[in-house]
C-alpha positions, 0 to 999 in steps of 0.5 A: 547149155543142155545135157549131152548124152553119148552112146557108144556102140562097138561091134566085133566081127565074127571072124575075130579070134579074141574079145575086144575090151572097151574102157570108158572114162567119164561121169560113169566108168564102164568096162565092156567086153565084146565077143566076136560076132556081137555088139555092145552099147553104153549110154551115159553123160560126161564121157571123156574118153574111150579106149578099145583094145585086145589082149592077144598074141601075134596070132590074134586077129580082130576086126570091128567097128565103133560108133559114138553118137552124141545127143544135145538137149538144147534149152528152149529159147524164150520168145522175144518181146517183139513176137506176139 
């Protein structure tokens, strides 16, 4: 199997009242902070889990979106003996 690379993008709506926290576990660990109105990206191999949370109170409002994109690098397939 070829390499697997994942990109994680997290967007926090400008109307959010607190920062989104993103914890990424895998070959590389990441801890990202996404302020309201911003997007943060993380690119790595071997990502196993992503946790998105907020440290707020009952008056906290957070809205956002996330995308996980995975790219597979497939190995070249050698031509069979029947092909010339």
